[in-house]
C-alpha positions as CSV (number, residue, x, y, z in Angstrom):
1,M,169.9,38.4,119.3
2,G,170.9,38.8,122.9
3,F,174.5,38.1,122.1
4,Y,174.6,40.7,119.4
5,Y,173.1,43.3,121.7
6,L,175.6,42.5,124.4
7,H,178.4,42.7,121.8
8,S,177.2,46.1,120.5
9,N,176.9,47.4,124.0
10,I,180.5,46.5,124.8
11,Y,181.6,48.0,121.6
12,F,179.9,51.3,122.4
13,T,181.3,51.5,125.9
14,S,184.8,50.7,124.7
15,N,184.8,53.6,122.3
16,Y,183.0,56.1,124.5
17,R,186.1,57.9,125.5
18,N,187.1,58.6,121.8
19,T,183.8,60.3,120.9
20,N,185.0,63.7,122.0
21,L,188.1,63.3,119.8
22,L,185.9,62.3,116.9
23,F,183.6,65.3,117.3
24,A,186.6,67.6,117.6
25,I,187.9,66.4,114.2
26,M,184.5,66.6,112.5
27,K,183.5,70.0,114.0
28,T,183.5,72.9,111.6
29,I,182.8,76.5,112.7
30,Y,180.9,78.7,110.4
31,K,181.0,82.4,111.1
32,A,178.7,84.9,109.4
33,T,180.6,87.9,108.0
34,Q,179.1,91.4,107.8
35,Q,178.6,90.9,104.1
36,D,176.5,87.8,104.8
37,I,174.4,89.7,107.4
38,N,173.8,92.7,105.0
39,M,172.9,90.4,102.1
40,P,169.5,91.4,100.5
41,V,166.7,88.9,101.1
42,D,163.9,88.0,98.7
43,K,161.0,88.4,101.1
44,E,158.4,87.8,98.3
45,W,159.9,84.5,97.5
46,Q,160.0,83.5,101.2
47,K,156.3,84.3,101.6
48,R,155.4,82.4,98.5
49,F,157.5,79.4,99.6
50,I,156.0,79.3,103.1
51,K,152.5,79.6,101.6
52,Y,153.1,76.7,99.3
53,I,154.5,74.5,102.1
54,C,151.9,75.5,104.8
55,W,148.9,75.6,102.4
56,G,149.7,73.7,99.2
57,L,151.2,70.6,100.7
58,P,148.3,69.8,103.0
59,Q,145.9,70.5,100.1
60,F,147.8,68.2,97.9
61,T,147.9,65.5,100.5
62,F,144.2,65.7,101.2
63,W,143.1,65.5,97.6
64,T,145.6,62.7,96.9
65,I,144.0,60.7,99.7
66,M,140.5,61.5,98.4
67,L,141.5,60.4,94.9
68,T,143.0,57.2,96.2
69,H,139.8,56.4,98.1
70,F,137.7,57.2,95.1
71,L,139.7,54.9,92.9
72,F,139.4,52.1,95.4
73,Y,135.6,52.7,95.5
74,V,135.3,52.6,91.7
75,I,137.6,49.6,91.2
76,R,136.7,47.4,94.2
77,G,133.2,48.7,94.9
78,N,134.0,49.2,98.6
């Protein structure tokens, strides 16, 4: 394991200078146009989505845990 770590460390340092070139090739610039900025937004859907994530997901998680505990209680008797 020590040899692999040493080998991977050398590999990382040998390619360290080429990372800026790699990021320059992969970088894509996205610019918002005025049409994108003025696009209508569905605020009702956003509110409903946030409500489901912030309220529904914790409720679902809680009741799933309670059901799992209840099933273990019924099946195993613990």
